[in-house]
mmCIF file of the C-alpha atoms, coordinates in Angstrom:
data_MODEL
# 
_entry.id   MODEL 
# 
loop_
_atom_site.group_PDB 
_atom_site.id 
_atom_site.type_symbol 
_atom_site.label_atom_id 
_atom_site.label_alt_id 
_atom_site.label_comp_id 
_atom_site.label_asym_id 
_atom_site.label_entity_id 
_atom_site.label_seq_id 
_atom_site.pdbx_PDB_ins_code 
_atom_site.Cartn_x 
_atom_site.Cartn_y 
_atom_site.Cartn_z 
_atom_site.occupancy 
_atom_site.B_iso_or_equiv 
_atom_site.pdbx_formal_charge 
_atom_site.auth_seq_id 
_atom_site.auth_comp_id 
_atom_site.auth_asym_id 
_atom_site.auth_atom_id 
_atom_site.pdbx_PDB_model_num 
ATOM 1  C CA . MET A 1 1  ? 24.595  -8.587  -0.009  1.00 0.00 ? 1  MET A CA 1 
ATOM 2  C CA . THR A 1 2  ? 25.671  -10.740 2.851   1.00 0.00 ? 2  THR A CA 1 
ATOM 3  C CA . ASP A 1 3  ? 23.226  -12.969 4.687   1.00 0.00 ? 3  ASP A CA 1 
ATOM 4  C CA . GLU A 1 4  ? 23.508  -10.740 7.743   1.00 0.00 ? 4  GLU A CA 1 
ATOM 5  C CA . ARG A 1 5  ? 22.543  -7.650  5.749   1.00 0.00 ? 5  ARG A CA 1 
ATOM 6  C CA . VAL A 1 6  ? 19.645  -9.496  4.115   1.00 0.00 ? 6  VAL A CA 1 
ATOM 7  C CA . HIS A 1 7  ? 18.320  -10.521 7.539   1.00 0.00 ? 7  HIS A CA 1 
ATOM 8  C CA . GLU A 1 8  ? 18.756  -6.980  8.823   1.00 0.00 ? 8  GLU A CA 1 
ATOM 9  C CA . PHE A 1 9  ? 16.849  -5.628  5.816   1.00 0.00 ? 9  PHE A CA 1 
ATOM 10 C CA . MET A 1 10 ? 14.053  -8.172  6.293   1.00 0.00 ? 10 MET A CA 1 
ATOM 11 C CA . ASP A 1 11 ? 13.770  -7.325  9.987   1.00 0.00 ? 11 ASP A CA 1 
ATOM 12 C CA . LYS A 1 12 ? 13.491  -3.614  9.187   1.00 0.00 ? 12 LYS A CA 1 
ATOM 13 C CA . MET A 1 13 ? 10.880  -4.215  6.500   1.00 0.00 ? 13 MET A CA 1 
ATOM 14 C CA . ILE A 1 14 ? 8.801   -6.358  8.875   1.00 0.00 ? 14 ILE A CA 1 
ATOM 15 C CA . GLU A 1 15 ? 9.032   -3.664  11.555  1.00 0.00 ? 15 GLU A CA 1 
ATOM 16 C CA . ALA A 1 16 ? 8.001   -1.002  9.014   1.00 0.00 ? 16 ALA A CA 1 
ATOM 17 C CA . LYS A 1 17 ? 4.969   -3.055  7.943   1.00 0.00 ? 17 LYS A CA 1 
ATOM 18 C CA . LYS A 1 18 ? 3.965   -3.544  11.590  1.00 0.00 ? 18 LYS A CA 1 
ATOM 19 C CA . MET A 1 19 ? 4.149   0.201   12.132  1.00 0.00 ? 19 MET A CA 1 
ATOM 20 C CA . GLU A 1 20 ? 2.119   0.763   8.967   1.00 0.00 ? 20 GLU A CA 1 
ATOM 21 C CA . MET A 1 21 ? -0.526  -1.676  10.203  1.00 0.00 ? 21 MET A CA 1 
ATOM 22 C CA . ASP A 1 22 ? -0.642  0.021   13.616  1.00 0.00 ? 22 ASP A CA 1 
ATOM 23 C CA . ALA A 1 23 ? -1.115  3.407   11.937  1.00 0.00 ? 23 ALA A CA 1 
ATOM 24 C CA . LEU A 1 24 ? -3.964  2.082   9.803   1.00 0.00 ? 24 LEU A CA 1 
ATOM 25 C CA . MET A 1 25 ? -5.627  0.405   12.784  1.00 0.00 ? 25 MET A CA 1 
ATOM 26 C CA . SER A 1 26 ? -5.472  3.647   14.774  1.00 0.00 ? 26 SER A CA 1 
ATOM 27 C CA . LEU A 1 27 ? -7.596  5.331   12.071  1.00 0.00 ? 27 LEU A CA 1 
ATOM 28 C CA . LEU A 1 28 ? -10.320 2.679   12.041  1.00 0.00 ? 28 LEU A CA 1 
ATOM 29 C CA . PRO A 1 29 ? -13.425 2.651   14.248  1.00 0.00 ? 29 PRO A CA 1 
ATOM 30 C CA . GLU A 1 30 ? -13.481 0.003   16.974  1.00 0.00 ? 30 GLU A CA 1 
ATOM 31 C CA . THR A 1 31 ? -16.140 -2.060  15.180  1.00 0.00 ? 31 THR A CA 1 
ATOM 32 C CA . THR A 1 32 ? -13.952 -2.337  12.085  1.00 0.00 ? 32 THR A CA 1 
ATOM 33 C CA . LYS A 1 33 ? -10.784 -3.279  13.978  1.00 0.00 ? 33 LYS A CA 1 
ATOM 34 C CA . GLU A 1 34 ? -12.135 -6.715  14.876  1.00 0.00 ? 34 GLU A CA 1 
ATOM 35 C CA . HIS A 1 35 ? -12.938 -7.386  11.219  1.00 0.00 ? 35 HIS A CA 1 
ATOM 36 C CA . MET A 1 36 ? -9.365  -6.445  10.305  1.00 0.00 ? 36 MET A CA 1 
ATOM 37 C CA . HIS A 1 37 ? -8.008  -8.877  12.918  1.00 0.00 ? 37 HIS A CA 1 
ATOM 38 C CA . VAL A 1 38 ? -10.133 -11.678 11.467  1.00 0.00 ? 38 VAL A CA 1 
ATOM 39 C CA . ILE A 1 39 ? -9.019  -10.855 7.928   1.00 0.00 ? 39 ILE A CA 1 
ATOM 40 C CA . ARG A 1 40 ? -5.372  -10.793 9.045   1.00 0.00 ? 40 ARG A CA 1 
ATOM 41 C CA . ARG A 1 41 ? -5.684  -14.240 10.661  1.00 0.00 ? 41 ARG A CA 1 
ATOM 42 C CA . GLU A 1 42 ? -7.322  -15.655 7.531   1.00 0.00 ? 42 GLU A CA 1 
ATOM 43 C CA . VAL A 1 43 ? -4.637  -14.222 5.243   1.00 0.00 ? 43 VAL A CA 1 
ATOM 44 C CA . MET A 1 44 ? -1.898  -15.622 7.502   1.00 0.00 ? 44 MET A CA 1 
ATOM 45 C CA . GLU A 1 45 ? -3.514  -19.068 7.393   1.00 0.00 ? 45 GLU A CA 1 
ATOM 46 C CA . MET A 1 46 ? -3.808  -18.898 3.601   1.00 0.00 ? 46 MET A CA 1 
ATOM 47 C CA . LEU A 1 47 ? -0.148  -17.901 3.332   1.00 0.00 ? 47 LEU A CA 1 
ATOM 48 C CA . ALA A 1 48 ? 0.871   -20.801 5.576   1.00 0.00 ? 48 ALA A CA 1 
ATOM 49 C CA . GLU A 1 49 ? -1.117  -23.215 3.415   1.00 0.00 ? 49 GLU A CA 1 
ATOM 50 C CA . CYS A 1 50 ? 0.523   -21.865 0.256   1.00 0.00 ? 50 CYS A CA 1 
ATOM 51 C CA . LEU A 1 51 ? 3.983   -22.239 1.770   1.00 0.00 ? 51 LEU A CA 1 
ATOM 52 C CA . MET A 1 52 ? 3.228   -25.793 2.859   1.00 0.00 ? 52 MET A CA 1 
ATOM 53 C CA . GLU A 1 53 ? 2.024   -26.675 -0.656  1.00 0.00 ? 53 GLU A CA 1 
ATOM 54 C CA . ALA A 1 54 ? 5.101   -25.087 -2.204  1.00 0.00 ? 54 ALA A CA 1 
ATOM 55 C CA . SER A 1 55 ? 7.397   -27.041 0.104   1.00 0.00 ? 55 SER A CA 1 
ATOM 56 C CA . LYS A 1 56 ? 5.598   -30.271 -0.825  1.00 0.00 ? 56 LYS A CA 1 
ATOM 57 C CA . GLU A 1 57 ? 6.204   -29.513 -4.506  1.00 0.00 ? 57 GLU A CA 1 
ATOM 58 C CA . ASP A 1 58 ? 9.892   -28.840 -3.785  1.00 0.00 ? 58 ASP A CA 1 
ATOM 59 C CA . GLU A 1 59 ? 10.203  -32.273 -2.193  1.00 0.00 ? 59 GLU A CA 1 
ATOM 60 C CA . LYS A 1 60 ? 8.916   -34.019 -5.328  1.00 0.00 ? 60 LYS A CA 1 
ATOM 61 C CA . PRO A 1 61 ? 11.584  -35.362 -7.684  1.00 0.00 ? 61 PRO A CA 1 
ATOM 62 C CA . ALA A 1 62 ? 12.583  -32.940 -10.412 1.00 0.00 ? 62 ALA A CA 1 
ATOM 63 C CA . ALA A 1 63 ? 11.660  -35.378 -13.187 1.00 0.00 ? 63 ALA A CA 1 
ATOM 64 C CA . GLY A 1 64 ? 11.147  -33.719 -16.525 1.00 0.00 ? 64 GLY A CA 1 
ATOM 65 C CA . LYS A 1 65 ? 12.874  -30.478 -15.576 1.00 0.00 ? 65 LYS A CA 1 
ATOM 66 C CA . LYS A 1 66 ? 16.214  -31.448 -17.116 1.00 0.00 ? 66 LYS A CA 1 
ATOM 67 C CA . LYS A 1 67 ? 16.869  -33.339 -20.282 1.00 0.00 ? 67 LYS A CA 1 
ATOM 68 C CA . ALA A 1 68 ? 19.999  -35.481 -20.593 1.00 0.00 ? 68 ALA A CA 1 
ATOM 69 C CA . GLY A 1 69 ? 22.656  -32.928 -19.697 1.00 0.00 ? 69 GLY A CA 1 
ATOM 70 C CA . LYS A 1 70 ? 20.932  -29.833 -21.094 1.00 0.00 ? 70 LYS A CA 1 
ATOM 71 C CA . LYS A 1 71 ? 20.483  -26.814 -18.870 1.00 0.00 ? 71 LYS A CA 1 
ATOM 72 C CA . VAL A 1 72 ? 16.973  -25.495 -18.388 1.00 0.00 ? 72 VAL A CA 1 
ATOM 73 C CA . LYS A 1 73 ? 16.539  -21.730 -18.138 1.00 0.00 ? 73 LYS A CA 1 
ATOM 74 C CA . SER A 1 74 ? 14.787  -20.617 -14.977 1.00 0.00 ? 74 SER A CA 1 
ATOM 75 C CA . GLY A 1 75 ? 13.178  -17.574 -16.547 1.00 0.00 ? 75 GLY A CA 1 
ATOM 76 C CA . VAL A 1 76 ? 14.862  -15.318 -13.980 1.00 0.00 ? 76 VAL A CA 1 
ATOM 77 C CA . SER A 1 77 ? 17.040  -12.434 -15.070 1.00 0.00 ? 77 SER A CA 1 
ATOM 78 C CA . LYS A 1 78 ? 19.186  -10.046 -13.077 1.00 0.00 ? 78 LYS A CA 1 
ATOM 79 C CA . VAL A 1 79 ? 17.861  -6.486  -12.730 1.00 0.00 ? 79 VAL A CA 1 
ATOM 80 C CA . ASP A 1 80 ? 19.998  -3.545  -11.642 1.00 0.00 ? 80 ASP A CA 1 
ATOM 81 C CA . ILE A 1 81 ? 18.181  -0.824  -9.724  1.00 0.00 ? 81 ILE A CA 1 
ATOM 82 C CA . GLU A 1 82 ? 19.776  2.604   -9.631  1.00 0.00 ? 82 GLU A CA 1 
# 
């Protein structure tokens, strides 16, 4: 997949999730909607904190990950979906 197609896919998935959230919110009573907004804000803040922590870890030197010329397996394998 090209970068352009990946971005297009991500944009469509984000739009789909927004529509899904709007549909769910339309089914909830007004009193519950405010709770959902608060929960959404909290989850977004937690996600931002996790991303910031992950980026800090990426900035640390990769000491101990490689040994004198030996490759370290990442534990990731390719999966084909049909």
